[in-house]
Every structure is written in structure tokens, then in C-alpha cells.
N, C-alpha and C positions, 0 to 999 in steps of 0.2 A: 504494500500500500504506500509506503514512504517513497519508493522509487517512482511510482506512478504520479504522486503529488509533485515530486521534483521535476519530472518530465513535463507535466502540465504547466507548472510555474515557468520553466525555461521556455516553453513554446509561447506562452503569453508574453513573456519579456521580449523574445525575439520579434513577435508581432508588433509590440509597442515601439521597439527600437527601429525596426524597418519603416514603420509609418512615420516616425520622426524624420528619418533620412529622406523619405520621399517628399514630405511637406516642407522641410527646411533646407534640404540640399546637402550634399556631401562634397566638400571641397569648393564650396561656394566662394567665388572670387570677391564679390562685394560684401560689405557687412562691417567694414572698419569705420565707415562714416555713419554715425547714428542720425545725424541731421545736417541741415545747411549744405546739402549737395547742390551742384549747379542745376538750375532749372532747364527744362526742355528748351531747345533752341540755342543753348550756350555752345561755345567751342573752347578747345584748349589748344593754344599755340605751342609748338615744340621747337626747340632749337635745332640747327644743323650742327651736328657734332663733327668737328674737324680733327680732333685728336685721333690718331691712328694707333690701335693697340700694337704692342710689340710681341714678337714671337719668343723673345728671350727674357724680358724683364717686365715688371709691373709698370703700368702706365696710368697717369692721372688725367682725368678731364675735370679741371678745377671748378668750373661754374657752368651749370646747365640750367638756363632759366625757362620755366614754363609759365604761361599766363592763362588764367581762366577769363574768358570774355563772355559776358552775359548776353541774353537775346537782344538787348537794346544796343549792343556794340561797345558797351563800356566795361572796363575791368571789374571783375567780381571779387570784392574783398571778403575776407572771413569765410571763404567757401572751403568745406572739408574736401580733401583730396587724398587718394591712396596712390602711393608711388611704389612701383615694382621694378626689379632689375635682375638680370642674370649675372651682374657684377656686384661688387660691394658699393653701397651708396650711403650717403648721410646728408643731412641738411647742411647747407653752407652757412657758417657762422660769421663770416666776414673776416676771420683771421687768415693766416697764411694758407695758400692753396692746398687743398686736400688734407689739411691737418685734422679735420673732424672725421673724415672717412677713414683715415689711418688709425685714429683712436677709437672710433665707434662704428665699425663696419656693420651694415645691415643689408638685407635683400628686399625688405618691404617696410614702408613707413606710412603712417596716417598722420596728417597734419592739416593746417589751415593756411589759405593764401594770406599774404600780407595786405596792407591797405591799398596796394596797387594791383591786386589780383595775381601776384607772382608767388612762385615757390622756386627756390634756388637749390639745386642738388649738386653734390660732388660725387664723382664716380671713379673708383679705383679698379682697374682691370689687371688681373694677373697675366702671366705669359699665356698667349693665345695662339692656337694653331693658325698657320698661314691661311689667309683668306677669310677666316671666321670673323664674325662681328659680335658686338654686345649691344644691349638696348636698355633704355629707361622708359617706362610707361607711366603716365600720370592719368588717373581716372577720377571722375566725380559723378556719381549717379550713373546715368546711361551714356555719358560721353567719355572719350579717352583719346589720347594721342601718344605716339611713340617716337622717340628719337633713337636712331641707330648709328653706330659708329661705321666708319669705312672698314674694309677688310684688313685684317692684321698683316703686317709686313715684317 
């Protein structure tokens, strides 16, 4: 009888867990921004990355500026954004280039735009296979934009 009770409990638990995964998603990308996301019709401008990754050493892209533009065409301040990268990233603090990413490397960040709708990111790329690229993506609500490096040399 105890074994049957345990099996029934386990089955019910699995049903509940799977229903939560179906309704809330597994590996859901968005969710870091609880409020103040960019409204429909907004855009995010991404920089052109000119820093070429090296195949032998680490390379720093010191400041990558993204701007959230509202539907009326003006910069959107205090907007929650999610930042993702396949390289190490950190918010630029205004100190020497790449000092923050060297001290606090991350692959994802949730933050808010400044008073001008900007978010400035530092990116540190390790040795990269020839021709391979790296990216930084900034998303807010349903909008996103990605900056990609040239191929490594």
C-alpha cells in the first residue's frame, strides 16, 4: 500500500511540474524585466563593432552603446533592458576601458537605460577561432537588436 501511495504522489507531482513548465516556459528568455519595458513601436539602436577578436589573445571592445528609442522617436529613459552575450560583458562604469568587465565578467545583465535612453556595455573576448564572431544583444519586451563583431583574425 505504501508503494502505491508513493507512486500516486510522484505521478501527481510530475503532472503539476509539467503543467508549470508548459504554462510558464522552460528556458524562457525574457523575464528579467518585471516592468518598464519598451512599448510597442520602440526600437533599439546597436553599434557597429569595429574591434576584431584575436585568435591568440583576449580582446576588449571598451564601449558599446545601445539606445532605446520610443515610438515617438525620442530616447526612452529608465527602460528595463536585458543584455546577453557569448563573450564576457559588464556595464561600462566610465573608468578605464574594460576594467569593469575584467573585474566583473558576466554573460547576461538586467539593467535600466540612463536619462538619454542609453546603456553602455564593455565586452571582453577570449582567443577566438579564425573567422568566428561574438555578439551582444540588448532586448526590452518584444524588441531586440544585436551587435556582432567582425570575424577573428
